[in-house]
C-alpha positions as CSV (number, residue, x, y, z in Angstrom):
1,M,-233.9,110.6,-72.8
2,A,-232.6,113.7,-74.6
3,S,-233.2,115.7,-71.4
4,D,-231.1,113.3,-69.4
5,T,-228.2,113.8,-71.8
6,G,-228.7,117.6,-71.6
7,A,-228.8,117.5,-67.8
8,R,-225.7,115.4,-67.6
9,R,-223.9,117.8,-70.0
10,S,-224.9,120.8,-68.0
11,N,-223.5,119.1,-64.8
12,E,-220.3,118.3,-66.6
13,E,-220.0,121.9,-67.8
14,A,-220.6,123.2,-64.3
15,A,-218.0,120.8,-63.0
16,H,-215.5,121.9,-65.5
17,E,-216.2,125.5,-64.9
18,L,-215.7,125.0,-61.1
19,V,-212.3,123.3,-61.7
20,M,-211.2,126.0,-64.2
21,N,-212.0,128.7,-61.7
22,G,-209.9,126.8,-59.2
23,V,-207.0,126.5,-61.7
24,S,-207.4,130.2,-62.4
25,D,-206.9,131.0,-58.7
26,V,-203.9,128.7,-58.4
27,L,-202.3,130.3,-61.4
28,L,-203.0,133.8,-59.9
29,N,-201.2,132.7,-56.7
30,I,-198.3,131.3,-58.7
31,E,-198.0,134.6,-60.6
32,H,-198.1,136.5,-57.3
33,A,-195.4,134.2,-55.8
34,L,-193.3,134.6,-59.0
35,S,-193.5,138.3,-58.9
36,R,-192.6,138.5,-55.2
37,A,-189.7,136.0,-55.6
38,K,-188.2,138.1,-58.5
39,K,-188.3,141.2,-56.4
40,V,-186.7,139.7,-53.3
41,R,-184.1,138.0,-55.6
42,V,-183.0,141.5,-56.8
43,Q,-182.8,142.6,-53.2
44,A,-180.8,139.5,-52.4
45,A,-178.4,140.0,-55.2
46,K,-177.5,143.5,-53.9
47,A,-176.5,142.0,-50.6
48,D,-173.2,140.1,-50.6
49,E,-174.2,138.1,-47.5
50,E,-177.4,136.8,-49.0
51,V,-175.8,134.4,-51.6
52,N,-177.6,131.5,-50.3
53,A,-181.0,133.3,-50.4
54,K,-180.4,134.5,-53.9
55,L,-179.6,130.9,-55.0
56,A,-182.6,129.5,-53.3
57,L,-184.8,132.1,-55.0
58,D,-183.3,131.3,-58.3
59,D,-184.3,127.6,-57.7
60,A,-187.8,128.8,-56.5
61,I,-188.3,131.1,-59.6
62,D,-187.4,128.2,-61.9
63,A,-189.7,125.7,-60.2
64,L,-192.7,128.1,-60.1
65,E,-192.2,129.0,-63.8
66,K,-192.2,125.2,-64.7
67,T,-195.2,124.7,-62.5
68,R,-197.1,127.6,-64.1
69,K,-196.2,126.3,-67.6
70,R,-197.3,122.8,-66.9
71,L,-200.5,123.7,-65.2
72,M,-201.5,126.0,-68.1
73,Q,-200.6,123.4,-70.6
74,D,-202.4,120.6,-68.9
75,A,-205.5,122.6,-67.8
76,Y,-206.0,124.9,-70.8
77,Y,-204.6,122.9,-73.6
78,R,-205.4,119.4,-72.4
79,Q,-205.4,116.4,-74.6
80,E,-208.0,113.7,-74.6
81,A,-205.5,111.1,-73.3
82,L,-204.3,111.2,-69.8
83,R,-200.7,112.6,-69.2
84,L,-198.3,110.0,-68.0
85,L,-196.0,111.1,-65.2
């Protein structure tokens, strides 16, 4: 019976590791998108005719930063209770 518990734990650990690797990949993509959006925002701010693009990039940067923060908090600093939306 003890080996069953150990095997189940190993499966749970493997599943957790797989999910966390995926979360890490998503966070890396968010970081890349944030970096790119900030660079393009600087370019848009220099061009008077790109006001709408600058404003849209401001919104995108804000949303990406909030998404990154929430994903990190929920994935890496998770609580035992489910988070309510």
